[in-house]
Structure formats: structure tokens, C-alpha cells
C-alpha positions in Angstrom: -0.9 -0.9 18.6 -0.9 1.1 15.3 -3.3 4.0 15.9 -5.5 3.6 12.8 -8.8 1.9 13.6 -10.2 -0.5 11.1 -14.0 -1.2 11.2 -13.9 -0.2 14.8 -11.1 -2.7 15.8 -7.5 -2.0 16.6 -4.9 -3.5 14.4 -1.7 -5.0 15.7 1.2 -5.4 13.2 -1.3 -5.0 10.4 -3.0 -8.3 10.9 -6.6 -7.5 11.9 -9.4 -6.3 9.5 -7.9 -4.5 6.6 -10.7 -2.4 5.1 -11.5 1.0 6.5 -12.3 4.6 5.6 -9.3 6.2 4.0 -9.3 9.9 4.7 -7.6 11.1 1.6 -9.1 14.6 1.5 -12.1 16.2 3.2 -15.3 16.4 1.2 -18.2 18.6 2.0 -20.9 15.9 1.5 -24.5 15.4 2.5 -25.1 13.8 5.8 -27.6 11.1 6.5 -28.0 9.7 3.0 -29.1 12.8 1.1 -28.6 11.0 -2.1 -31.6 8.6 -2.5 -30.3 6.0 -4.9 -29.2 2.7 -3.4 -25.6 1.7 -3.8 -26.0 -1.8 -5.2 -25.4 -3.0 -8.7 -28.5 -3.5 -10.8 -30.7 -2.1 -8.0 -29.1 1.2 -8.8 -30.0 1.3 -12.5 -31.2 4.6 -13.8 -34.9 5.1 -13.8 -35.8 2.9 -10.8 -35.6 5.8 -8.4 -37.2 8.9 -9.9 -37.0 12.5 -8.9 -37.0 15.8 -10.8 -33.9 17.9 -11.1 -33.9 21.6 -10.6 -34.8 22.9 -14.0 -34.9 19.4 -15.4 -37.3 17.8 -17.8 -40.4 17.2 -15.8 -41.6 13.6 -15.7 -38.9 12.2 -18.0 -36.5 9.6 -16.7 -34.1 7.5 -18.8 -35.0 3.9 -18.2 -32.6 2.5 -20.9 -29.1 3.4 -21.6 -27.6 4.2 -25.0 -25.2 1.6 -26.1 -23.0 4.2 -27.9 -19.4 3.9 -26.5 -20.3 1.0 -24.3 -19.3 -2.6 -24.6 -21.1 -5.7 -23.3 -19.2 -7.9 -20.9 -20.5 -11.5 -21.2 -21.9 -13.4 -18.3 -19.5 -15.9 -16.8 -17.4 -17.1 -13.9 -14.6 -14.7 -13.3 -11.6 -14.7 -11.0 -11.4 -11.8 -8.5 -9.0 -10.9 -5.8 -5.4 -12.0 -5.5 -3.6 -15.1 -4.1 -1.4 -13.1 -1.7 -3.1 -9.9 -0.6 -0.7 -7.2 0.5 -0.7 -6.7 4.3 -2.9 -3.8 5.2 -3.9 -3.3 1.6 -7.5 -3.3 0.7 -7.4 -6.5 -1.3 -9.5 -9.7 -1.2 -8.2 -13.3 -1.3 -8.7 -15.0 -4.6 -12.3 -16.1 -5.3 -14.5 -16.9 -8.3 -17.8 -15.1 -8.8 -20.7 -15.5 -11.2 -21.1 -12.2 -13.0 -24.2 -11.5 -15.0 -23.8 -9.8 -18.4 -23.5 -6.0 -18.3 -22.6 -3.0 -20.3 -19.7 -0.7 -19.3 -18.4 2.6 -20.8 -15.4 2.1 -23.0 -14.0 5.4 -21.6 -13.9 7.4 -18.4 -16.3 10.3 -18.4 -14.5 13.3 -19.8 -14.5 17.0 -18.9 -16.4 17.7 -22.1 -19.2 15.2 -21.3 -19.5 16.4 -17.7 -19.6 20.0 -18.9 -22.6 19.1 -21.0 -24.3 17.7 -17.9 -23.4 20.9 -15.9 -24.8 23.1 -18.6 -28.0 21.2 -19.3 -28.9 20.0 -15.9 -27.3 22.6 -13.6 -25.1 20.0 -12.0 -22.4 20.9 -9.6 -19.1 21.5 -11.4 -16.2 19.3 -10.4 -13.7 20.4 -7.8 -10.9 20.1 -10.3 -12.3 22.9 -12.5 -10.6 26.3 -11.7 -13.2 28.5 -10.2 -15.9 25.9 -11.2 -15.4 26.8 -14.9 -14.9 24.3 -17.7 -11.1 24.1 -18.3 -11.3 24.4 -22.1 -11.0 22.4 -25.2 -7.4 21.4 -24.4 -8.8 19.3 -21.5 -12.0 18.2 -23.3 -11.1 14.5 -23.5 -9.2 14.3 -20.3 -11.1 12.3 -17.6 -13.1 14.5 -15.3 -11.8 14.6 -11.7 -13.2 16.1 -8.5 -16.6 14.5 -8.7 -18.2 13.0 -5.6 -19.7 9.5 -5.5 -23.1 11.1 -5.3 -22.7 13.3 -8.3 -21.1 10.5 -10.3 -24.1 8.3 -9.5 -26.4 11.2 -10.5 -24.7 11.6 -13.8 -25.0 7.9 -14.6 -28.6 7.7 -13.4 -29.6 10.6 -15.7 -28.4 8.5 -18.7 -30.3 5.4 -17.6 -27.0 3.9 -16.3 -25.4 3.4 -12.9 -21.9 3.0 -11.5 -20.4 -0.4 -12.2 -20.3 -2.7 -9.2 -16.8 -3.5 -7.9 -17.1 -7.0 -9.3 -18.1 -5.7 -12.7 -15.3 -3.2 -12.8 -12.7 -5.8 -11.9 -14.1 -8.2 -14.4 -13.9 -5.6 -17.2 -10.3 -4.7 -16.1 -8.9 -8.2 -15.7 -10.8 -10.2 -18.3 -10.9 -13.9 -18.5 -7.1 -14.1 -17.9 -7.4 -12.3 -14.5 -4.6 -9.9 -15.3 -3.2 -7.7 -12.6 -3.0 -4.8 -15.1 -4.8 -4.5 -18.4 -1.6 -5.1 -20.3 -0.2 -7.9 -18.1 1.5 -8.5 -14.7 4.2 -5.7 -14.7 3.1 -2.2 -13.9 6.0 -0.5 -15.8 5.1 -2.2 -19.1 2.0 -0.1 -19.5 4.1 3.0 -20.4 1.8 5.4 -18.5 3.1 8.9 -17.6 4.4 9.5 -14.1 1.8 12.2 -13.3 -1.1 14.1 -14.7 -3.8 12.8 -17.1 -4.0 12.1 -20.8 -6.8 12.0 -23.3 -8.9 9.0 -22.5 -8.5 6.1 -24.9 -5.3 7.4 -26.3 -3.0 4.8 -24.7 -3.3 1.6 -26.7 -1.6 -0.5 -24.1 -4.1 0.6 -21.4 -7.0 -1.4 -22.8 -8.3 -4.5 -21.2 -8.9 -7.7 -23.1 -12.5 -6.6 -23.5 -11.4 -3.3 -25.1 -12.2 -1.1 -22.1 -9.7 1.8 -21.8 -7.9 3.3 -18.9 -9.1 1.1 -16.1 -5.6 1.4 -14.6 -4.1 4.9 -14.1 -5.4 8.2 -15.5 -7.8 8.7 -12.6 -9.3 6.7 -9.7 -12.8 5.6 -10.6 -15.9 5.3 -8.4 -17.6 1.9 -8.3 -20.8 0.6 -6.6 -21.2 -2.1 -4.0 -18.0 -4.0 -3.0 -18.0 -7.8 -3.4 -16.0 -8.1 -0.2 -18.4 -8.2 2.8 -15.7 -6.7 5.0 -16.1 -3.3 3.4 -18.5 -1.2 5.5 -21.7 -0.4 3.7 -21.3 3.3 4.6 -18.1 3.5 2.6 -17.7 4.0 -1.2 -14.9 2.5 -3.2 -12.4 3.8 -5.8 -10.5 1.6 -8.2 -7.6 1.8 -10.6 -5.2 4.2 -9.2 -3.8 7.3 -11.1 -0.8 8.1 -13.2 2.2 8.1 -10.9 0.3 6.0 -8.3 -0.6 2.8 -10.3 -2.4 0.1 -8.4 -3.2 -3.4 -9.4 -6.7 -4.2 -10.6 -7.2 -6.1 -7.3 -6.7 -3.0 -5.0 -9.6 -1.0 -3.7 -9.6 2.4 -2.0 -12.5 2.5 0.5 -13.5 6.1 1.5 -16.2 7.7 3.6 -18.4 10.6 2.7 -16.7 12.7 5.3 -13.2 11.9 3.9 -13.6 11.2 0.2 -10.7 11.3 -2.2 -12.7 14.0 -4.1 -9.8 15.7 -5.9 -8.6 12.5 -7.5 -11.9 10.8 -8.2 -13.3 10.2 -11.7 -15.7 7.5 -13.0 -17.4 5.7 -15.8 -20.9 4.2 -16.0 -22.4 0.8 -16.5 -25.8 -0.6 -17.3 -27.7 -3.9 -17.3 -29.1 -3.3 -20.7 -28.4 -0.8 -23.5 -30.0 0.1 -26.8 -27.9 0.8 -29.9 -30.7 2.9 -31.4 -30.7 5.5 -28.6 -28.5 8.6 -28.9 -25.8 9.2 -26.3 -25.8 12.0 -23.7 -29.5 12.5 -23.6 -29.8 13.5 -19.9 -33.0 12.7 -18.0 -33.9 13.4 -14.4 -32.1 12.2 -11.3 -32.0 12.7 -7.6 -30.1 15.8 -6.8 -27.3 15.5 -4.2 -27.9 18.2 -1.6 -24.3 19.7 -1.8 -21.8 20.2 -4.5 -18.3 18.9 -5.3 -16.5 21.4 -3.1 -13.4 20.3 -1.2 -13.2 21.6 2.3 -9.7 23.1 2.7 -7.6 21.4 5.3 -6.0 23.5 8.0 -3.2 22.8 10.3 -3.2 23.9 13.9 -1.1 27.0 14.8 2.6 26.1 14.9 2.3 22.9 12.8 4.4 23.1 9.7 3.5 19.7 8.2 1.1 17.1 9.4 0.7 14.0 7.3 -1.0 10.7 8.2 -0.5 9.5 4.6 -4.3 9.2 3.9 -3.9 11.5 0.9 -1.9 9.6 -1.7 -1.2 12.9 -3.5 0.4 14.7 -0.5 3.8 15.0 -2.1 6.1 12.2 -1.0 8.2 10.5 -3.6 7.6 6.8 -4.4 10.2 4.4 -5.7 10.5 0.6 -6.3 13.7 -1.2 -7.3 14.9 -4.8 -6.9 16.4 -3.9 -3.5 14.3 -1.2 -2.0 10.9 0.4 -2.2 9.0 3.2 -0.6 5.6 4.8 -1.2 2.0 5.2 0.0 0.3 2.1 1.3 -3.4 1.8 1.7 -4.9 2.3 4.2 -3.2 5.4 5.5 0.5 4.5 5.7 3.8 5.2 4.0 6.0 2.2 3.8 9.8 1.7 3.6 11.2 -1.7 2.6 14.6 -3.1 2.0 15.4 -6.6 0.7 19.1 -6.5 1.2 21.4 -6.3 4.2 23.6 -3.3 4.7 21.2 -1.0 2.9 19.3 2.0 4.0 16.1 3.5 2.6 15.4 7.2 3.2 12.8 9.6 1.9 12.6 13.3 2.6 9.5 15.5 3.0 8.8 18.5 0.9 9.3 20.8 3.9 12.8 22.2 4.5 14.1 22.7 8.1 15.8 25.9 9.0 18.9 25.9 11.1 17.9 28.9 13.1 14.2 27.9 13.6 13.6 25.6 16.6 11.4 22.7 15.6 10.4 19.1 16.4 9.7 16.1 14.3 7.2 13.3 15.3 6.7 10.0 13.6 4.7 6.9 14.4 5.8 3.6 12.9 5.7 -0.2 13.3 7.1 -3.3 11.7 4.9 -5.2 9.3 5.6 -8.8 10.4 4.0 -10.4 7.3 6.5 -8.6 5.0 9.5 -8.8 7.3 11.7 -11.9 7.3 12.2 -13.6 10.6 15.8 -14.3 9.8 17.5 -12.9 12.9 18.8 -9.9 10.9 19.2 -6.5 12.4 17.4 -3.4 11.2 16.3 0.0 12.6 13.9 2.7 11.6 12.9 6.2 12.5 13.5 9.9 11.8 15.9 11.3 9.3 16.8 15.0 10.0 19.3 17.7 9.2 20.1 15.7 6.1 21.7 17.1 2.9 21.3 14.2 0.6 21.9 16.4 -2.4 24.7 18.3 -0.7 27.6 16.7 1.2 25.5 13.6 2.0 25.6 14.2 5.7 22.7 14.0 8.2 21.4 12.5 11.4 19.0 9.8 12.3 17.1 8.8 15.4 16.0 5.2 15.1 14.9 2.2 17.1 16.0 -1.4 16.7 13.0 -3.7 17.6 15.0 -6.9 17.8 17.8 -5.8 20.1 15.4 -3.4 21.9 17.6 -0.3 21.5 17.4 3.2 20.3 20.3 4.8 18.4 21.4 8.3 17.3 23.8 8.2 14.3 25.3 10.5 11.8 26.2 9.6 8.2 29.8 9.4 7.1 29.8 11.3 3.8 32.8 9.3 2.5 31.4 5.8 3.1 27.7 6.6 3.2 27.4 4.5 6.3 25.7 5.5 9.5 28.1 6.0 12.4 26.8 5.5 16.0 26.8 8.5 18.2 24.9 6.9 21.1 22.7 3.9 21.8 21.0 2.5 24.8 18.8 -0.4 25.8 15.1 0.4 26.1 11.8 -1.5 25.6 10.5 -0.6 22.1 6.7 -0.8 21.8 5.0 -2.4 18.8 4.2 1.1 17.5 7.1 3.4 18.2 6.2 7.1 18.7 9.5 8.9 18.1 10.3 12.6 18.5 13.3 14.8 17.9 13.5 18.3 19.2 16.0 20.7 17.6 17.1 24.0 18.9 20.3 25.2 17.2 22.9 22.5 17.9 20.9 21.2 20.9 18.8 18.0 20.4 16.4 16.1 22.6 15.2 12.6 21.7 12.0 11.1 23.0 10.1 7.8 22.7 6.5 7.7 23.7 6.8 11.3 25.0 9.6 10.4 27.4 13.1 11.9 26.9 15.7 9.2 26.4 18.7 11.3 25.3 19.8 15.0 25.0 23.1 16.5 23.9 24.7 19.1 21.6 25.6 17.9 18.2 27.3 20.8 16.4 27.8 21.2 12.7 24.6 19.9 11.1 22.8 22.5 9.0 21.1 20.3 6.4 17.5 21.1 5.7 16.1 17.6 5.0 13.7 15.8 7.2 12.0 12.5 6.6 11.9 8.8 7.4 14.6 6.1 7.3 15.0 2.4 7.4 18.5 0.9 7.9 19.3 -2.8 7.4 22.4 -4.3 8.9 23.9 -7.8 8.9 21.8 -10.8 7.9 18.7 -8.7 7.4 17.2 -10.0 4.1 13.9 -8.2 4.2 12.4 -5.5 6.5 9.2 -3.6 5.9 8.1 -0.6 8.0 4.8 1.2 8.0 4.9 4.9 9.0 1.5 6.1 10.2 2.3 9.7 11.0 4.9 12.4 10.1 4.7 15.8 11.7 7.0 18.9 11.8 6.0 21.6 14.1 7.5 24.7 15.8 9.2 24.2 19.1 
């Protein structure tokens, strides 16, 4: 069984419940519901729950939002979800939903706007600001990042607004045409940068049919209640992806207070009603979250060099999609490798370099996604790439398992042909989730499955520093899709 738990249930082959906490990065957050506002849609509108901020304007609460830089989305029946949800992705099967008219911000909340909130209301500064200080005018119109769900809600409430519900956010993004991206169906056609952020509203292509900017890319955005009842009520949801990690307008990122994606989280506000005569950015009172927007630094145990469970979509692995292969982060908490052609291999290296004179071990946990793997009788294998020199002589070693023939294999790459050449293989029962380990000490290697040694020998001459994951397709394999759940390098 894959080790990630979803809503308290184990998942086999990625076919049980698909929505769960995604531990992207630890967030120091208030326990036990320190933030008093409810999470739901119109029930969360500013002014309905009152409290006085520290140093705030006593007795004043914004009950009505300013319509400046907002657009009204008309009431109607809108298509939400997707016809074919990706296996293990937090998506909902297509449905139609009656959505009441609402207002939504044209733009993501900027650093400049949040800085005004910090200065006037003594709000907690975002985690993305160096030393908690406003990053300067060059970043003024960039979307603010590093704001918790609670502080984003507080900002909106102080303006007589609220976070948009998930259904409202998706409606604003997809419009009446139910587009997968604001500009259409193909991610690359948006022309967004590969990383970083840009001034909000500056990319003409990234506007929905309602004229709402940057609902895809730039930064992930907090939303209110999910329209999918499978999402646990204790979780909060991010939408939209970020530059370099675009996600369709149908994909959600559910996170828990104890594991919020704080460093990549931005937001915009919504409202049930808005008044064009009211000035913008007139902050009223709000319920103050008990803690700030600090990220709790993650630490690795002694002797661990790299420990990645792929919960953090910014942890440094390269992503790529072509007609034949793809690899990248996969909600919730996986890194996937896929090939759509026989006699092809897909490999990706970590950012950590191995040292030939430093004993180390690599552990991975991986399983086949049956819904995305063709049952064509084709042969493929997957596992650990190590001592590789992809940018050097092309050599390297792999330790892989073949789930269909129930074998493990150790191979080296022929630098002339680029093919993997068998060093050793043996029959062995391969579990649904394969926990593989390679131990390296000079030219001596040990190979383990499920903690049990299956092979050991000297393999001299391999000094490459690369370590990562690999999927190899052989004859008749037309599509294979593997989910890696863990990748760890540690001292031996």
C-alpha cells in the first residue's frame, strides 16, 4: 500500500479517496480554531463576526466592500470539475452548480496593499518579506506571498470582504466556457514565465473571460469552503498554481494548518455586495489570528542529506512534459514519471550530488498508477538512478523492479547506445509499493527491497555524482506511470 493516508484511509494504487492534507511546508499556526471567522462563503462576509484589532479603530467594522478594482460575476449555472480527474489529483468529476452573483478582486493582493495593512493595523508581515520588512517599490505590484489562510481572511474581513469560495474562484477563472486555463486548454499558450512572479495584471493573456487577472500562475491563492464534500472541513484550499508549476483551473491543493503551503500562498478577496461610492483600502476591525506568518524551519535528522516526500512543490526537482515523457510533482504528495513510448527511459536527478569517497544510501518508495498505465502486456521497470553522469559521459547505474515479470534488476548505461545493460536480475515478489534501497561504499554496493538484501557486489569504475529516479520502458510498453512517494539520501 502507498504509505500516504487520505482522510484516514489507506490508498492502493491511488484509487481510494483522493483529497488529503498536503504537507508542503510547516506553518506555525494557531491550534484549536484561534481564528474566529467561519470558513464558508457568504457566512464569512466581513462585518458579521466583530472584534477589535490591537490598535484598531474601536467599534468600526466594514460591513460593505468597496467595488473599486472588483468585478461582479453574474449568477448562473456554471460547470465545475473535469470529465477525467487525474488519478490522485485533488480534482472533482464534472458537475454543474448554481452560483449566486458575487464580486471578486480583479487582481491578487499586492505587496504594496498588504504593506498598508501591516502599517495601519499592525498585521503580521508575510513570510516572504526579508526580515519581515516590505521588499520595496520594485516589488510593490507583485502578489504578496507567505500569508496564512487566517491572515488572508483577516485582511479581507477588514475590508468588508471575504475569501472567495472555491466554486466562486473556479467560476471566475473558467467563465461560461469552462476553460481549463484562463486563455484556453493548453498551458503553454499562456506565455507565463518559468519561475518567479510578475506585476499583477501585466499579462494580458492571463485574464479570464470575466476580466479577472492571474487566476492561473503567479501565486497560489487561498479560497474558502470547497464544493467537494470529500475535502475535510479542517483543511484549507489553494488554487491556481504558480509560475513554473501551472495547474488547471480544476485542481485544488488542500492543506492543513500544521502543514500549510505558506511560502507560496497568496490570495484575493470576494464579497456578496460592493458599493462603488466607497473608497478602497479603508481597513476596519477584524479578528486577530493568534500567531503570525512565520515558517517553522524544517530540519533533517542527523546523517540525513536529503529527505523529500514531494509534499513541497517547490523543493527543487525539475519538471518536464513532452509528447513522449513527463515528470513532475503530483498532488497529493508524489513525484510522477511517465513514458508513453516503448524503449524509452525517463530519469530525473536530485539537486544533491553524491561523493565517491562518502558512503551513503538512497531510499525510494514508489508504486504503479494503474489508472494511468496501459494494460498492454508491455514491460517496464522503475527505481533508483545513482552514480550517474548525464552531463558527463552518460554513464550510470540503476536499481529497478519490474512489477509484471516480478523481478529486480541492476543495470549500467552503455554510453555509446544510451541503453541500459543488465548486470544482474533475479525473480522476487514485488509488492504494490516497492521500498528500494541502494547502499554505496566505494565500489561496493548492496541492494535491498523492503529492508531485505537481495544482492551485493563490487561494481568498479562509477564515480558519477547524480542520484535520482528512473522509469524504463521496454518492448510493447505504450504507457507507464509511476508515483514516487519518498526519496532520501543519507549517510551510511
